[in-house]
C-alpha angles and dihedrals in degrees: 000000000000140000112277092032117138114241136178122220111208126192149145103231113209090338096299126124121313114274128197129191125192120216147141132267106245102177141009132205096025125157122230126196111220122219088258091057096256115141116229115202131200096033123167118225117210142156092229089107115190124210121260108280094036094100111127096036125122126269101213134197121228085255089063095252119140105239100170150348117255106245116162145000123206105226113224092012097110096265099311108165137171136212128187107245115252088218129029111272 
C-alpha cells in the first residue's frame, strides 16, 4: 500500500444495503486515540469515508485485496476516516 493509492471502503451501515465509497490513501502508519484512551497504531488514513455503522467493514485495494478494517470517521473533518491496517505498515 502507498499514499495516493485508490481504495474502496465497504460496509453495511445499520443493517441497510451494502455501501461502498472510493477514496485515496492519504497517510500510512498513523496513530489514533480511541474514545477509551487506548492508542491504536499503524492506522491508514483515507478519504473513503464510510457512513456511521460501517465500522468493521473492509478497506479494499483496486486489486481486491483487503488492506484494512474501517475503524473511525472524524465527523466534521471533511471525510477523514481511518482503518486498521490488515498487515503491518
